C-alpha positions, -999 to +999 in steps of 0.1 A: +001-001-001+027+024+011+047+018-023+015+023-044+010+057-024+045+069-032+045+059-066+009+075-072+023+107-056+054+109-079+029+102-109+010+133-096+039+155-093+050+145-130+013+153-141+005+118-153-027+119-137-043+084-148-011+065-134-012+086-103-050+076-098-042+041-105-015+036-080-035+058-055-066+037-057-043+006-053-036+017-016-068+008-003-069-024-021-038-034-007-046-020+029-084-009+034-073+009+066-046+032+050-061+066+042-034+078+021-046+068-012-082+082-008-071+114+009-045+120-019-071+113-045-093+140-027-065+166-026-060+159-062-095+163-071-096+197-051-065+210-070-083+200-103-114+221-092-135+187-089-149+196-055-178+171-054-153+143-060-132+156-035-158+155-010-165+120-018-129+109-013-125+129+019-157+112+031-143+079+024-110+089+042-129+102+072-148+069+074-112+051+076-097+076+098-123+100+118-098+114+141-072+130+112-072+168+116-056+173+080-085+154+066-110+178+083-091+208+073-088+197+036-126+190+037-132+224+050-112+240+022-135+222-001-167+231+015-153+269+018-148+270-018-182+256-024-195+285-001-210+259+021-195+281+052-214+266+082-202+231+070-166+245+063-166+260+098-176+227+115-148+209+096-123+234+107-135+234+143-135+195+142-097+197+129-087+222+160-104+199+185-079+173+172-050+195+169-059+231+187-029+247+175-031+238+137-020+272+121-038+265+089-071+254+105-069+284+128-065+307+098-091+290+077-116+290+107-111+328+112-115+334+075-149+314+074-164+328+107-158+363+092-172+355+059-201+340+078-206+372+096-196+359+129-164+377+138-168+372+176-166+335+170-133+340+153-118+362+181-104+333+205-088+318+174-072+348+161-059+356+198-045+321+200-024+328+168-012+358+182-002+340+218+014+311+196+037+337+181+044+354+213+029+387+199+059+390+176+042+382+141+032+413+120+008+393+100-008+374+130-015+409+146-026+425+114-054+394+112-062+400+149-068+436+141-091+428+113-109+402+133-114+430+160-126+456+135-151+430+122-163+426+155-167+465+160-139+464+186-122+496+174-099+502+204-087+466+204-083+469+164-062+499+169-040+484+198-032+452+176-025+473+145-001+495+167+018+466+179+019+453+143+033+486+130+063+485+154+071+451+140+066+457+102+099+475+094+120+444+104+094+419+092+075+430+064+080+466+053+054+463+029+027+459+052+035+492+070+015+510+045-014+488+049-012+489+087-011+528+084-042+529+062-060+507+086-049+528+115-061+562+097-096+546+090-098+530+124-091+565+141-116+582+119-146+561+133 
């Protein structure tokens, strides 16, 4: 099973999808409990824009391995792209129940919560990312400021942006202009 998984992955990297699919499907034939083949088929379907097919593969993978955060995260990505935001939010939340500090799932959950009009639900997750980075990551702080702004917590948004502004010159000088624009807008409210 593992050999077929590796061969299928290499064929996918080479763009030889029929051979990749053949080998990835063989994973389950050789080991029905190995989730790699169907999850990789789900990922390839997602990359190819075949979202319904991706959901089918990820559902199969979840049936095999229901406690795999990566699968939940990938399923959430598909659902988010399909604008099935409540379902996507639930998948990202499930991923975070398994791996609470998974950065990609944290960011995805925040995005979907804001897009769903529930920025306050995103707050603890945005705060967690800032805490994980020791309040020293300009992009995490900018995201937190955006969440605060979406939740109409303007003083908090200003404070997060001010901290981000101090870090921007050394981490991402281009971000300074965006932060400054945000600060001007927030202070005008």
